[in-house]
N, C-alpha and C positions, 0 to 999 in steps of 0.2 A: 103328362105334359111338362109339369114343373121339373120332374127329375131329369127329363131329356134336356131341357134348357140348362139346367144346372151343370150337367155333364159337359155340355158344348161351350159353356161360358169361358173356361180356361183356354180351350182351343181357339176361340174367337179372339181373345185378348192376345195370345202369343202370335197368331197370325197378323193381327193388326200391328203389333210391335215390330214383327219382322218385316212387314211390307213397308212401314215407315222408315225403318233403318235402311232397307235396301233402296228406297227412294232417295234418301240423303247421301248414300254411297254411290249410287248409279241412277241419277234422275232421268237419264235418257231411256233406261230400260223398264223402270217401274214407275207408273204414274202416281202422283200424289192422291188422286181420288180413290185408288185401290185401298190404300192404308186407312184413309179417312172413312171410307164406307165400312170397312171391317170394324173400325173403332166405333162407329155409329151402331152397328149391329150388336156389338158387345155392350154398349151403354143401354140399348133397349132390352137386351136379355137381363142385364143387371137390374134395371128398373122393374121389369116384370117379376123378378124374384122377390124383390122388396115388397111389391104391391101384393103378390100372391100370399106371402107370409102374413102381411098386415090384414088382409081380408079374411083369412081363414082361422082366426082365433076362436077357441072354443070358450065362449063366455059363460057357459053353464058350469064350468069347472075352474077351480083356482087352487093353488098350492096352500096348504094350511099354515105353512111356515113363512113364506115370503109374499104370498098373494099373486104370484105369477099365473097368468092364463095360458094354457098350452095351445100350440098350433095344431091344425089338422094335417099332420104329417106323420109319415111312418118313421118316427124317431126312436121308438123303444124297441128292444130286442126281446123276443119271446123266450121264456126260460125253458119251454118245452122242446121247440124245434130250431130255435136260433134265428128265425125269420124276423125281418124288421116289420113291426106292426104299429098301428095307431091304437093304443090301448083304450082310448076314449070313444072310439067309434062303436064298439060292441060291448062296452062296460067291462073290459079286461078279458074277454074271451078271444083267443087267437082263432082266426078264420081258417087256418090251415090245419092245426093239430087239436084244437079245442081246449087247449090249456087255459085254466082260469087263473088270472093273475089277481092276487089278493092285495098287493102293494104296488104303488106307482112311485117312481122316482122323479123328482122335480129336475128339469134340465137346467134350471137357473141356479138354484142353491144346493142341489144334490141331496136334498132331504127326502127321505122315504117315508110315506104315509099310507095308511090303509085306504082302500078304494072309496069307502063311504065318507072319509074326511075330505076328499077332493070336491064334493058337491058344494055349490055355492048356495048360501042360505037366502040371499036376497033375490 
């Protein structure tokens, strides 16, 4: 669901911007509520994206270099098959090809550390 909303966010924004510009160019043809409703839908999708990312933090893991806690997103690329995977979901094993990832890269500081160093001690 998150990925679908993320894909449509840009389309919603451009549609809202276009409808508002058309309203100011030809107010008799395009009503103001059309642009404002599209803008409201874009704001709702944008807010959902922020809320989803904030709620899906993996608090059991943190970067050994900067302390960043990863999100539950398919943000890492498998070295075996090239598919986007969530390396923390199955402890580094790709669900498609079975490749075992021994090192994870932090998406914040770009530091690369072994899998066992990502576990949080507390």
